[in-house]
C-alpha positions as CSV (number, residue, x, y, z in Angstrom):
1,M,85.1,75.3,74.5
2,D,84.9,73.0,77.5
3,T,83.4,74.6,80.6
4,V,86.0,74.5,83.5
5,L,84.1,76.6,86.0
6,R,80.4,76.9,86.7
7,L,78.9,78.9,89.5
8,E,75.1,78.4,90.0
9,R,72.9,80.7,92.1
10,I,75.6,81.7,94.5
11,S,74.4,83.9,97.3
12,K,76.1,85.5,100.3
13,R,74.8,87.7,103.1
14,F,76.8,89.7,105.6
15,P,75.2,91.5,108.6
16,G,72.9,94.2,107.2
17,V,73.7,93.5,103.5
18,N,73.1,91.0,100.7
19,A,76.5,90.9,99.1
20,L,75.5,88.4,96.4
21,T,72.1,87.1,95.2
22,D,71.7,84.1,92.8
23,I,74.9,84.7,90.8
24,D,75.6,82.5,87.8
25,L,78.9,82.4,86.0
26,A,80.5,80.0,83.5
27,V,84.1,80.1,82.3
28,G,85.6,78.0,79.6
29,Q,89.0,76.3,79.4
30,G,91.7,78.7,78.3
31,E,89.4,81.7,78.5
32,I,90.2,85.1,79.9
33,H,87.0,86.1,81.5
34,A,86.5,89.7,82.7
35,L,84.5,90.3,85.9
36,L,83.4,94.0,86.0
37,G,81.4,96.1,88.4
38,E,81.6,99.1,90.6
39,N,83.3,98.9,94.0
40,G,80.9,97.1,96.2
41,A,79.2,95.2,93.4
42,G,80.3,91.8,94.8
43,K,83.2,90.9,92.5
44,L,85.8,90.2,95.2
45,T,83.2,88.5,97.5
46,L,82.4,86.1,94.6
47,M,86.1,85.4,94.0
48,K,86.7,84.8,97.7
49,I,83.9,82.2,97.6
50,L,85.4,80.5,94.6
51,S,88.8,80.4,96.3
52,G,87.6,79.0,99.6
53,I,88.0,82.1,101.7
54,Y,84.3,82.6,102.2
55,S,81.6,79.9,102.2
56,P,78.5,80.6,100.2
57,D,75.1,80.7,101.9
58,A,73.5,79.1,98.9
59,G,74.5,77.8,95.4
60,R,77.0,75.4,93.9
61,I,80.5,75.5,92.6
62,L,81.4,73.1,89.8
63,L,84.9,72.5,88.5
64,D,85.1,70.3,85.4
65,G,81.5,69.3,86.1
66,R,82.2,68.1,89.6
67,E,80.6,70.0,92.6
68,R,83.1,71.3,95.0
69,R,82.8,72.8,98.5
70,F,86.1,74.3,99.7
71,A,86.6,74.4,103.5
72,G,89.4,76.9,103.0
73,Y,91.9,78.5,100.6
74,D,94.3,75.5,100.8
75,E,91.6,73.2,99.5
76,A,90.9,75.6,96.6
77,V,94.6,75.7,95.8
78,A,94.8,71.9,95.8
79,A,91.9,71.9,93.3
80,G,93.9,74.2,91.0
81,V,92.3,77.6,91.9
82,S,94.6,80.4,92.8
83,I,93.9,84.1,93.4
84,I,96.3,87.0,93.2
85,F,95.0,89.9,95.2
86,Q,95.6,93.6,94.4
87,E,97.3,93.8,97.8
88,F,100.1,91.3,97.6
89,S,100.4,88.4,100.1
90,L,104.2,88.3,100.0
91,I,106.5,88.3,103.0
92,P,108.7,91.4,102.4
93,D,111.9,90.2,104.1
94,L,111.9,86.8,102.3
95,D,113.3,86.4,98.8
96,A,111.3,85.3,95.8
97,V,112.2,81.6,96.2
98,E,111.2,81.6,99.9
99,N,107.9,83.3,99.1
100,I,107.0,80.9,96.3
101,Y,107.6,77.8,98.4
102,L,106.5,79.2,101.8
103,G,104.8,76.4,103.8
104,R,105.6,73.7,101.3
105,E,109.4,73.8,101.2
106,Y,111.3,71.0,99.6
107,T,113.6,68.9,101.9
108,N,116.0,66.1,101.3
109,R,115.7,62.7,103.0
110,F,117.5,64.1,106.1
111,G,114.9,66.9,106.5
112,V,117.3,69.6,105.3
113,L,115.9,72.3,103.0
114,A,116.6,71.5,99.4
115,R,117.4,75.1,98.6
116,A,119.1,74.4,95.3
117,R,116.2,72.5,93.9
118,M,113.7,75.2,94.9
119,R,115.9,77.9,93.4
120,E,116.3,75.9,90.1
121,E,112.5,75.5,89.8
122,A,111.9,79.2,90.6
123,A,114.4,80.2,88.0
124,A,112.6,78.0,85.4
125,L,109.3,79.7,86.4
126,F,110.7,83.2,85.9
127,A,112.3,82.1,82.6
128,R,108.9,80.9,81.4
129,L,107.4,84.3,82.4
130,G,110.3,86.1,80.6
131,I,111.1,88.0,83.8
132,G,114.5,88.7,85.3
133,I,114.4,88.5,89.1
134,D,117.2,88.7,91.7
135,L,116.4,85.5,93.5
136,D,118.5,86.4,96.5
137,A,117.0,89.8,97.2
138,P,114.2,90.4,99.7
139,V,111.0,91.0,97.8
140,R,110.6,94.4,99.4
141,R,113.6,95.4,97.2
142,L,111.9,94.3,94.0
143,S,109.8,96.6,91.9
144,V,106.0,96.4,92.2
145,A,105.9,94.7,88.8
146,Q,108.5,92.2,89.8
147,Q,106.5,91.4,93.0
148,Q,103.4,90.9,90.8
149,F,105.3,88.4,88.8
150,V,106.5,86.6,92.0
151,E,102.8,86.2,92.8
152,I,102.1,84.7,89.4
153,A,105.1,82.4,89.6
154,K,103.8,81.2,93.0
155,A,100.4,80.4,91.4
156,L,102.1,78.5,88.6
157,S,104.2,76.5,91.0
158,L,100.9,75.4,92.6
159,D,99.8,74.1,89.1
160,A,96.9,76.6,89.0
161,R,94.4,75.8,86.3
162,L,92.2,78.7,87.2
163,L,93.9,81.9,88.0
164,I,92.1,84.9,89.4
165,L,93.8,88.3,88.9
166,D,92.5,91.2,91.0
167,E,93.4,94.6,89.5
168,P,96.9,93.3,88.4
169,T,97.8,96.4,86.4
170,A,96.7,99.0,89.1
171,T,100.3,99.9,89.9
172,L,102.1,98.9,86.7
173,T,103.4,101.2,84.0
174,P,102.0,100.7,80.5
175,S,105.1,98.7,79.4
176,E,104.9,96.5,82.5
177,A,101.1,95.9,81.9
178,A,101.9,95.0,78.2
179,H,104.4,92.4,79.4
180,L,101.8,91.0,81.8
181,F,99.3,90.7,79.0
182,G,101.8,88.8,77.0
183,I,102.3,86.4,79.8
184,M,98.5,86.0,80.1
185,R,98.2,85.2,76.4
186,D,100.9,82.6,76.8
187,L,99.2,81.0,79.8
188,K,95.9,81.0,77.8
189,A,97.7,79.1,75.0
190,H,98.8,76.5,77.5
191,G,95.2,76.0,78.7
192,V,95.2,78.1,81.9
193,T,91.8,79.8,82.5
194,M,91.8,83.3,84.0
195,I,89.3,85.6,85.6
196,F,90.4,89.2,85.2
197,I,89.2,92.0,87.4
198,S,90.0,95.5,86.3
199,H,88.5,99.1,86.3
200,H,90.4,99.9,83.0
201,L,87.9,99.1,80.3
202,E,90.4,99.5,77.5
203,E,92.3,96.6,79.1
204,I,89.2,94.4,79.0
205,F,88.9,94.9,75.3
206,E,92.6,94.2,74.7
207,I,93.0,91.0,76.6
208,C,89.6,89.4,77.5
209,D,87.3,87.0,75.6
210,R,84.1,87.5,77.5
211,I,82.7,89.8,80.2
212,T,80.4,89.3,83.1
213,V,79.1,92.4,84.9
214,L,77.8,92.5,88.5
215,R,75.8,95.4,90.1
216,D,74.8,95.6,93.7
217,G,75.4,91.9,94.2
218,H,73.3,90.8,91.2
219,H,74.3,89.4,87.8
220,V,73.5,92.0,85.2
221,G,74.8,90.3,82.0
222,T,77.5,88.3,80.2
223,T,78.7,89.1,76.7
224,A,81.5,88.4,74.3
225,V,83.9,91.3,74.1
226,A,83.3,91.5,70.3
227,D,79.6,92.0,70.9
228,T,79.7,95.0,73.2
229,D,81.2,98.5,73.7
230,V,82.2,100.8,76.5
231,D,78.9,102.6,76.7
232,R,76.9,99.4,77.1
233,L,79.3,98.1,79.9
234,V,79.1,101.4,81.7
235,E,75.3,101.3,81.6
236,W,75.4,97.7,83.0
237,M,77.8,98.7,85.8
238,V,76.2,101.9,87.0
239,G,72.5,101.4,85.9
240,R,72.6,104.5,83.6
241,R,74.5,105.7,80.5
242,L,77.3,108.1,81.2
243,E,76.8,110.0,78.0
244,Q,78.7,112.9,79.5
245,A,81.2,111.7,82.1
246,F,82.8,115.1,82.5
247,P,81.0,118.2,83.8
248,P,80.8,121.2,81.4
249,K,83.8,123.4,81.3
250,P,83.1,127.0,82.3
251,A,84.5,129.8,80.1
252,L,88.2,130.4,80.9
253,D,88.5,133.7,82.6
254,A,91.8,135.3,81.6
255,R,91.2,138.0,84.2
256,A,91.1,135.5,87.1
257,P,94.0,136.1,89.5
258,V,97.1,133.9,89.3
259,V,97.3,132.0,92.6
260,L,100.4,130.0,92.0
261,E,103.3,130.7,89.7
262,A,106.5,128.6,89.4
263,R,109.5,129.8,87.5
264,D,112.8,128.1,86.5
265,V,112.1,124.9,88.5
266,Q,115.1,122.6,88.0
267,L,115.0,119.2,89.7
268,T,118.7,118.6,89.4
269,A,121.7,120.6,88.0
270,G,121.5,120.6,84.2
271,A,117.9,119.4,84.1
272,P,115.3,121.5,82.1
273,G,114.0,124.6,83.8
274,N,110.2,124.5,83.9
275,G,107.6,127.1,84.7
276,F,103.8,127.4,84.8
277,F,101.0,129.4,86.4
278,L,97.7,128.5,87.9
279,R,94.6,130.8,88.0
280,E,92.0,130.9,90.6
281,G,89.1,128.5,89.8
282,E,90.8,126.5,87.0
283,I,91.9,123.0,86.5
284,L,95.4,122.9,85.0
285,G,96.3,119.4,83.6
286,F,99.8,117.9,83.7
287,A,99.9,115.4,80.7
288,G,102.6,113.3,79.3
289,L,103.8,109.7,79.1
290,V,104.7,107.8,82.3
291,G,108.2,109.0,83.4
292,S,107.9,112.4,81.6
293,G,108.3,114.3,84.9
294,R,104.8,115.4,85.7
295,S,104.6,114.3,89.3
296,E,108.2,115.1,89.9
297,L,107.7,118.8,89.0
298,A,104.6,119.2,91.1
299,R,106.2,117.5,94.1
300,A,109.3,119.7,93.8
301,V,107.3,122.9,93.6
302,I,105.5,122.2,97.0
303,G,108.6,120.8,98.7
304,A,107.6,117.1,98.7
305,D,110.8,116.4,96.8
306,P,114.0,118.4,96.6
307,A,114.7,120.8,93.8
308,F,118.1,122.2,92.6
309,R,116.5,125.5,91.9
310,K,113.0,127.0,92.0
311,N,111.1,130.3,92.3
312,V,107.6,130.0,93.6
313,R,105.1,132.8,94.1
314,L,101.7,132.4,95.9
315,R,99.3,135.2,95.1
316,G,102.3,137.3,94.1
317,R,104.2,136.6,97.3
318,E,107.5,134.6,97.0
319,V,107.4,131.5,99.2
320,A,110.2,129.0,99.9
321,L,108.1,125.8,100.3
322,T,110.9,123.7,101.6
323,D,108.6,120.9,102.7
324,T,105.0,119.8,102.6
325,A,104.3,121.2,106.1
326,E,105.2,124.7,104.9
327,A,103.1,124.1,101.7
328,L,100.1,123.1,103.9
329,E,100.5,126.2,106.0
330,N,100.4,128.2,102.8
331,G,97.2,126.4,101.6
332,L,98.8,124.0,99.0
333,G,97.8,120.4,99.4
334,L,99.0,117.3,97.6
335,L,96.7,114.3,97.0
336,P,99.4,111.7,96.3
337,E,99.3,109.0,93.6
338,N,99.5,106.2,96.2
339,R,96.7,107.2,98.5
340,K,97.0,104.1,100.7
341,S,100.7,104.5,101.6
342,E,101.1,108.3,101.4
343,G,97.7,109.9,101.7
344,L,95.9,107.9,104.4
345,I,96.4,105.7,107.4
346,V,94.0,103.0,106.5
347,D,93.8,101.5,110.0
348,F,92.6,104.9,111.4
349,S,89.0,106.3,111.3
350,I,87.8,108.8,108.8
351,R,87.8,111.4,111.6
352,D,91.4,110.8,112.5
353,N,92.5,110.9,108.9
354,I,90.7,114.1,108.2
355,S,92.2,115.9,111.3
356,L,95.7,114.5,110.7
357,N,98.3,117.2,110.2
358,N,95.8,119.7,111.7
359,L,95.4,118.6,115.3
360,K,96.4,122.0,116.7
361,K,93.1,123.2,115.4
362,Y,91.4,121.1,118.0
363,L,93.7,121.8,121.0
364,G,92.0,123.6,123.8
365,R,93.6,124.3,127.1
366,G,96.3,121.9,127.8
367,P,97.2,118.9,125.7
368,F,93.7,117.6,125.2
369,I,92.0,117.3,121.8
370,D,88.4,118.6,121.5
371,R,86.9,115.4,120.1
372,R,83.5,117.0,119.7
373,A,84.8,119.7,117.4
374,E,87.0,117.2,115.5
375,Y,84.0,114.9,115.0
376,A,81.7,117.8,113.8
377,D,84.3,119.0,111.3
378,A,84.9,115.5,110.0
379,A,81.1,115.0,109.5
380,D,80.8,118.3,107.8
381,V,83.6,117.9,105.3
382,M,82.5,114.3,104.7
383,R,79.1,115.7,103.5
384,R,80.8,118.3,101.4
385,V,82.8,115.7,99.4
386,G,80.2,112.9,99.5
387,V,82.0,110.2,101.5
388,K,79.7,107.2,101.7
389,A,80.2,105.7,105.1
390,P,78.2,105.1,108.3
391,G,80.0,108.0,110.0
392,P,83.3,109.7,110.9
393,L,84.4,106.8,113.1
394,S,84.3,104.3,110.2
395,V,87.7,102.8,109.5
396,V,89.2,104.1,106.2
397,G,90.6,100.7,105.2
398,Q,87.0,99.3,104.9
399,L,85.9,102.0,102.4
400,S,85.9,101.6,98.6
401,G,88.7,103.2,96.6
402,G,86.5,106.1,95.5
403,N,85.5,106.9,99.1
404,Q,89.1,106.6,100.3
405,Q,90.0,109.2,97.6
406,K,87.3,111.5,98.9
407,V,88.7,111.2,102.4
408,V,92.1,112.4,101.1
409,I,90.3,115.4,99.5
410,A,88.5,116.0,102.8
411,R,91.8,116.1,104.7
412,R,93.0,118.9,102.5
413,L,89.8,120.9,102.6
414,N,89.8,120.6,106.4
415,H,93.3,122.1,106.3
416,R,91.9,125.0,104.4
417,C,94.0,124.3,101.3
418,R,92.9,126.4,98.3
419,V,95.3,125.0,95.8
420,L,95.0,121.2,95.4
421,I,97.3,118.9,93.4
422,F,95.5,115.7,92.3
423,D,98.0,113.1,91.3
424,E,96.3,110.2,89.5
425,P,93.1,110.6,91.7
426,T,91.0,108.1,89.8
427,R,93.5,105.2,89.6
428,G,91.9,102.0,90.8
429,I,88.4,103.3,91.2
430,D,85.3,102.4,89.2
431,V,83.6,104.4,86.5
432,G,80.8,105.7,88.7
433,A,83.2,106.9,91.4
434,K,85.4,108.5,88.7
435,A,82.4,110.6,87.6
436,E,81.8,111.7,91.2
437,I,85.4,112.8,91.5
438,Y,85.2,114.8,88.3
439,L,82.0,116.5,89.5
440,L,83.6,117.2,92.9
441,M,86.7,118.8,91.3
442,R,84.6,121.0,89.1
443,R,82.4,122.0,92.0
444,L,85.5,123.0,94.0
445,T,86.8,125.2,91.2
446,G,83.4,126.8,91.1
447,E,83.9,127.7,94.7
448,G,87.3,129.3,94.0
449,Y,89.6,126.5,94.5
450,S,92.5,125.9,92.0
451,I,93.6,122.4,90.9
452,I,96.6,120.9,89.2
453,F,95.4,117.6,87.8
454,I,98.0,114.9,86.9
455,S,96.7,111.9,84.9
456,S,97.9,109.2,82.6
457,E,94.3,108.8,81.2
458,L,94.1,111.0,78.1
459,P,90.2,111.2,78.1
460,E,90.4,112.7,81.6
461,I,92.9,115.3,80.6
462,V,90.9,116.3,77.5
463,G,87.5,116.2,79.2
464,L,88.2,117.9,82.5
465,C,91.0,120.5,82.1
466,D,90.8,124.2,81.3
467,R,94.5,124.3,80.2
468,V,97.0,121.5,79.8
469,A,100.8,121.6,80.3
470,V,102.3,118.7,78.2
471,F,105.5,117.1,79.4
472,R,108.2,115.3,77.5
473,Q,111.5,114.0,78.9
474,G,111.3,116.2,82.0
475,A,110.3,119.4,80.2
476,I,107.0,121.3,79.6
477,V,107.0,121.4,75.8
478,A,103.6,123.0,75.3
479,T,100.6,124.5,77.2
480,L,97.3,124.0,75.4
481,E,93.9,125.6,75.9
482,G,90.6,125.7,74.2
483,E,90.2,123.7,71.0
484,A,93.8,122.7,71.2
485,I,93.0,120.4,74.1
486,N,92.4,117.2,72.1
487,S,93.9,113.8,72.1
488,N,95.9,114.3,68.9
489,E,97.6,117.5,70.0
490,V,98.4,116.2,73.5
491,M,99.9,113.0,72.2
492,R,101.8,114.8,69.4
493,Y,103.6,117.0,71.9
494,A,104.0,114.2,74.4
495,T,105.7,111.9,71.9
496,T,107.6,114.3,69.6
497,G,107.9,117.5,71.6
498,N,106.6,119.8,68.9
């Protein structure tokens, strides 16, 4: 296998931190090479250096044996290097064709846009990818998966020979991810080289050829996928073996008071009527295939989404819960699946996010906020949940995914929510941060909090939950506890209903 890319002793320092130290990496033609590491390990910094966004302080970049120094992203693109970030770089109000050819539009000899030619070539790109796209619709109206494929089509239109994919499956359904992997295999067969960044280790073993792991800005190791396993990769990433990622489950106390009970919850007329209860100090899992109705039921119960009919009791008292503000006032807090768009304002500080929805707590005389009290509360709850940041005034958007999730938890604790709904809380965060979230959830239930835990990752459901409600086609088909909480039982009910 010919070596397309070689990075030699790449180093990069930012004020106060060595982001990368003497990193070596070699990638062969037509290889899908995984780049792993916890958030902050240096993966994206290394890729930004490769794509010309950052300049290295030391080291060499060699493409096809020739040393290259890119003055900017455009030079990297011209050399055949293209990066697709987790946060898309598309213009929402432009259509797919306009996004693909933005800044390099075709014109005829009179300087008029050759729209038909661009549209024809874009259609051919999407046909190659096996994707149906409305070429005339603004990309904001496309699904997340379709937007992902617009980014890939844009890279292919640039004749990318080296394609960097940063967490491409983070917001895709399993079927959409499977389609993406099919596209990646086809690109590989046509000689395109890919560097694949993902927190989902099962994806690495499915699609990649070799793996390089970074930790704290250093190269830990490179191995063929066939020569390693999950335990070894985790040890490389976090510096220790996670023999037991999940904290021990306490004995289920059947005498614990029921804090939340939902009866005959119907999302629409004619839809299945569902019910469940949640005890004090327990983690109740909502399991099932994507689209089975887990999140929809939880959101309807607390008023985040409308319900055709529902009966909800909180500590034996009937409550209406017509919206999330009423749910918060009653101590029920949702940690939404999309933390960046629904759970946080990423341009605000940690302090401002934590006090959001609860500012009346800090109002003294007149319309002025007691900033001292607000800061003190933010610092206290940050310590409780283990947010790693310089202080409460740090901007949330600059934190890792795991720390952003902890800020969402801190918001709800500051609002005195005793019932918490965690919707896919570990999506897009690394294995070390996941373990911290698991420990935090179990510590909270030990303090008397109650948690509904929605997850698409079966090991999380099995390893963390005290009871599990299994969903299929909008209905709860079984509630499991004890030894019945195992992968086979959960999947049997989720796929067959019995």
